[in-house]
N, C-alpha and C positions, 0 to 999 in steps of 0.2 A: 360599512363593512369593508372600505377600502383600508381602511387600517388593523382591520383582523387580516384579512389576505395578505398586506406584509410584513402583519406577528410574523402568521401562518410556514412564509417565504420564509423569512428568518429560520424561524426556527425547524421548520425543514433545511435551508445549507447552511447548518452546526449542527445538525444531527447527524448528513448524510456526506459531511467533511471534520478530515480531522484536521487540530489546530499545527500548525508547528513549535511549539512551546516547550517540547524537547530535547529539539536540535537546540533553541537560541536559550535555550536554559543551560546546557553543555557550554556553547559558546559563549555564552557569557565568564559561565566559570575556568574556564578555558585561558580566558582573556582580564580576568580579577587578580589570576596567580601568576598568570605574567608579569603586572600590574605590579603586583605585592612584590617579585621575581625579582626586581627592576630595581621598584625604591628599593627594595632591602639593603641592594648592591650599591645603588644609588649613597645611603648611610652608612652605609659601609667603609663606604672609601674614601666618604668623608670626617668620619672615627679614627683611619688610617687601621685599621684593626684588614681583618685578615677574610676575604672575597669567599660566600658558601659555592659557586661553583663561577660564573670567572669576572673578574669588578671590571668597571664602567671600560678604564682602560684597555684591558687586552680586548673587550668587545668590540670596541670600537677601530683598536689593529688588524682584530683580524676581520675587520669588513671593507677598511681599504688595501688589503690585501687579499684580498678574488682575484681579483685579477689573476695573481702570480698562481693561480692552483692549479690546475690541470685541468687543461677546457672540458671531457671526459668527469669529474665530479662535478663542477660547474655545470654542464645540462644535465645531470642526474638529479640533482642541488631542486635544480628547478623547474624538473618537469612533478620532480613529489607536490614539489610546493604549488604548481596550476591545478594539479590533481585533487591533492586537497582545496583546492578555491576553486574547483568543478564540482565536487564532491557535496559543499556546500551551497553553492545555486542550482545546481539538478532540482533538491526539493524545497527549494526559495517559489523555483519556480512553474514546475512539474504541480498537478491537480490532487492537492490530500483528499482523495476515497476515500470512506470507510465501507465497506463489505455491507454499507443498504440503499435501501431506492427507496423513492419517494412515494406513494397512493393517488389519485387525482381526486382529491374529496372538497366539497365549500366551507365546510367547517370547521373543519380542525385541520391539525396535519398530520399523515398518517409514515406514519417511516415502517419498515418491518425489512426484517434479515436476513440477507442470502442463503441463510442456512433456511428460513422460515423458509421460502420460496423452492428450495432446493429439497427438504424433507415434502411440502406437497405435491409436488410435481413429482416424484421418487413414487409416491402413493399412486395418484392416477396414471402413470404409465406402465406401475406393476398390473393397474387394473385389465389395463385396456390392451395390455403385452400378452395376457393370463397367465403373468409369475410370478418368483416369491416374492414378492417388495423388498428380501437380500440378494435379490437378481437384481436391481438395478441399481444403479449409480447417478446421484446429480451431483455438476458444477457446477453454479449459477458464480458470474461474475458481471460487471456492469454495461456489458454488451449483450452477452451470449449465456441460455443457459444451456454445458451440453449433460442429455441425457446418453449413456452404455449402459445395455437392456445384454442381459446373458440368459439367453434361451432357455428351458429344461432339454435336457439329452431326448432328442426324438421327436419335442415337442416346435414347430416348427413356431415364431413370433409374424403377429402382423404389423408389419415397420410402419401400417399406413394410417391403425390404426389409434396407433402409439402415439402417431404425428398428429394427428388430429385431436388427439387427449390432448398434448401438448401446448398444442396452438390453442386451445378452445381453452383453456387454466390461463399460462403469460396475456391471451385478451380480456381473461375474465380478472383480472388481477386488477388493470386498470392504472399503470407503471403510470407516472411519467413520461421517464424514456423505456420506450420498448426493448424489448428484450428477443433478442433473435433463436430457435431453437434450435438445435442438430442433433439431432436422432442417430448412434451410433448401435447395431446388432451387432452382437461379436456374431463370427463363423460357425466355432462350439460352444458346446451347452454346455452344460451340471446335469451331474447326478442331480432328478428330482430328491425332496427330501418328504 
């Protein structure tokens, strides 16, 4: 049974976390293009042909002359390079999560989309608040479900019953990582249909 549970954990992790393959492919393509360009320039220089962009000697001279350039230019280019590096490091270290949650179950790996949770919460909140389903908007993140209820004009919404219905549903889903609920009842209503 432990082999199955470890398999289910791996499957669940794969389905709830996004891979970094797109970013890795983009970086690899840029590196390959740069290497091909440098290789082409070297071959052209060895064959005494004109360069495509810059000859290896002029590129080396440019790098040697960097201390002679204005300080603001060097700092600006350094800041841009640092930002590009940071743009690559942050996605590598941050958790890449998809808009899904894992359900607690012993017999299988069960994953549910945030949209499915939001739809079910909206239906139950509308029923508990005695409002039209179109008057309820729900957004679900990894840690929180925000339920916005717009009452029908002239009919108050019992916020406590909406909170109870939403919390009961969230508890009933048996999510591996629990979600907090936040209920927002609009002050002004809309004309009922």
